[in-house]
Every structure is written in C-alpha cells, then in structure tokens.
C-alpha positions as CSV (number, residue, x, y, z in Angstrom):
1,M,39.8,10.8,-63.9
2,V,38.2,7.4,-64.6
3,Y,34.6,6.4,-64.1
4,A,34.1,4.0,-61.2
5,H,32.5,1.2,-63.3
6,R,35.4,1.4,-65.8
7,F,38.0,1.2,-63.0
8,S,36.1,-1.7,-61.4
9,Y,35.9,-3.7,-64.6
10,G,39.5,-2.8,-65.6
11,L,40.8,-4.4,-62.4
12,A,39.5,-7.8,-63.5
13,N,39.6,-7.4,-67.2
14,P,42.0,-4.9,-68.9
15,V,40.0,-3.3,-71.7
16,D,40.2,-0.2,-73.9
17,T,36.7,0.1,-75.2
18,Q,33.2,1.1,-74.0
19,L,31.5,-0.9,-71.3
20,D,28.0,-2.1,-71.5
21,H,26.0,-2.4,-68.2
22,V,24.3,-5.8,-68.7
23,C,22.1,-5.0,-65.6
24,R,21.2,-1.6,-67.3
25,N,22.1,0.3,-64.1
26,K,24.5,3.0,-65.1
27,L,25.7,3.4,-61.5
28,C,26.6,-0.3,-61.1
29,V,30.4,-1.1,-60.6
30,N,30.1,-4.8,-60.3
31,P,32.6,-6.3,-62.9
32,S,30.3,-9.3,-63.5
33,H,27.6,-6.8,-64.7
34,L,29.9,-5.2,-67.2
35,R,31.1,-6.3,-70.7
36,P,33.2,-4.7,-73.4
37,A,31.1,-3.3,-76.3
38,T,31.4,-1.1,-79.3
39,N,29.3,2.1,-79.4
40,K,26.9,0.3,-81.8
41,Q,26.4,-2.6,-79.4
42,N,26.0,-0.3,-76.4
43,Q,23.3,1.7,-78.2
44,E,21.5,-1.5,-79.2
45,H,21.3,-2.6,-75.6
46,K,19.6,0.6,-74.5
47,D,16.0,0.4,-73.4
48,N,14.2,3.1,-75.5
49,Q,10.7,1.9,-74.5
50,S,10.1,4.9,-72.4
51,N,10.2,7.1,-75.5
52,S,7.3,5.3,-77.1
53,K,3.7,6.5,-76.6
54,S,2.4,3.0,-77.2
55,G,4.6,1.6,-74.5
56,V,6.2,-0.8,-77.0
57,R,9.6,-0.1,-78.6
58,G,9.3,0.6,-82.3
59,V,5.5,0.7,-82.5
60,W,3.1,3.6,-82.7
61,W,-0.6,4.2,-83.7
62,S,-1.2,5.8,-87.1
63,K,-4.3,8.0,-87.0
64,R,-4.2,8.2,-90.8
65,D,-4.1,4.4,-91.4
66,Q,-6.0,3.4,-88.2
67,R,-3.3,0.7,-87.7
68,W,-0.3,0.0,-85.6
69,I,3.0,0.8,-87.4
70,G,6.3,-1.0,-86.7
71,Q,9.6,0.5,-87.4
72,V,13.2,-0.1,-86.2
73,T,16.1,2.3,-86.4
74,H,19.5,0.7,-86.9
75,E,22.7,2.6,-87.6
76,G,20.8,5.8,-88.4
77,R,18.5,4.1,-91.0
78,K,14.8,3.5,-90.4
79,H,13.5,0.0,-91.3
80,F,9.8,0.0,-91.9
81,I,8.4,-3.3,-90.8
82,G,4.7,-2.9,-91.7
83,S,1.3,-2.0,-90.4
84,F,-0.7,-4.3,-88.2
85,D,-4.2,-4.7,-86.8
86,S,-3.0,-5.4,-83.3
87,L,-0.4,-3.9,-81.0
88,E,0.8,-7.4,-80.2
89,E,1.5,-8.3,-83.8
90,A,3.4,-5.0,-84.4
91,A,5.4,-5.6,-81.1
92,E,6.4,-9.1,-82.2
93,A,7.4,-8.0,-85.7
94,A,9.5,-5.2,-84.2
95,R,11.2,-7.6,-81.8
96,I,12.0,-10.0,-84.6
97,K,13.5,-7.2,-86.7
98,R,15.6,-5.9,-83.8
99,N,17.0,-9.5,-83.2
100,E,17.8,-9.7,-86.9
101,L,19.7,-6.4,-87.0
102,F,21.2,-6.0,-83.5
103,T,24.1,-7.9,-82.1
104,H,23.8,-6.9,-78.4
105,N,20.1,-6.9,-77.9
106,D,19.5,-8.7,-74.6
107,L,16.1,-7.1,-74.2
108,D,14.5,-8.9,-77.1
109,K,16.0,-12.4,-76.7
110,A,13.1,-14.8,-76.2
C-alpha cells in the first residue's frame, strides 16, 4: 500500500524519502506541491502555531517575569532567545532564530 501523495509524486519524480507538502495540506496529491525532505526538514516546515497560547510560535507570557519569552526547539534541544517587553519583539526574535537553525522553514521566510 502506498499513500496517494507519494504515488503521485513518484510518477513524476522517483524518490525514496519523506515528502514535504509545500502547500501544508496533508491530503494534497499535486506533485508540484510536494518535495523530498528529510524527517528534520519535514518537522521544521510544520506549523506549530496552534499549540501556542500567545498565538505566536515560540513565544509565551511569563507571569513570574511579566515579560514575553522566546524559545525555539531544534533537534530536541531548546534554544532560549530572551525575554522581551512586547509580543512583536519576541515574535521577531523567534522568527530570526528559526531561520538561523532550520533549513526547510518556509513559514518564516520574509
């Protein structure tokens, strides 16, 4: 048994690796929306924003410090970015750090 998106992509591009949905739609089978990727690259392209209470990836409010905290997880290691007065500052610092660490991070390219 082969997943439809892998079959579709394989017709145009023989590949023996994971496939990354550039469109971020897991049900999409359009070969132009798929690209080969390592597990690491595939995980970096995921949108984890929905898991954040602040609504911003890698940023949360610290009640203890009364500041916004920025942190990025990469390959199982947490990278503390800093604490910030504004959500916007923390969000931009997290975006910059992700672009520094990640190789397949289309979400943060600006």
